[in-house]
N, C-alpha and C positions, 0 to 999 in steps of 0.2 A: 504494500500499499504506500502511496506517495503523499506527501504534504505539498501545500501550495503557499508561496509567499508572493504577495502583490506589492509592488512598489509603484506609487502613483505620482502624478506630475509634481506636486509641491516639493517632493523630495529632490527633484532634479533642478530646481531653481538655483541652488547654490553651486551646481556643477557646470554651469554654462557661463560664457562671457556675458557681461552686461550689454544691453542693447542688441543682443543677437536673438533672432527668431528661434523659438523652441517648438519643434513639432512633436516631441516625444510626449506621449500621454501615459503609458503604463508599460511596465515590464512584469510579467508573471513568470515565476520560476517554480517548476515542479521538482521536488527533491525527495530523497530518502535519507534516513539517518541510520548509520551503522556504527556502533560503538562510539557514540557522541561525535561522529564526523558527518557533516552535511555534504551529500553528494548530489549535484544538480543532474537531472535527467532530461529536462526540456525547458527551453525558454520560449515564451510567447511575447513578442514585442508589438505594441500598438502605437502608431503615431498618426498624425493627420494625413500623412502621405501614403502609408502602407501598413499592412499587418503581415507578420511573418512568424513562423514557428521554427525553432532550431532544436534539433534532437542531437 
């Protein structure tokens, strides 16, 4: 069974240059935990321009 972590837009405001357009809306990471180690198994990236899943 996997867990999900959602990182939404306000988190990214500090990661981009000022006065730069930000199209990123959300990153969803599906992961499993083994022996207290988080292992990502899939990323879903949503922006204003595209939606993509990375496995």
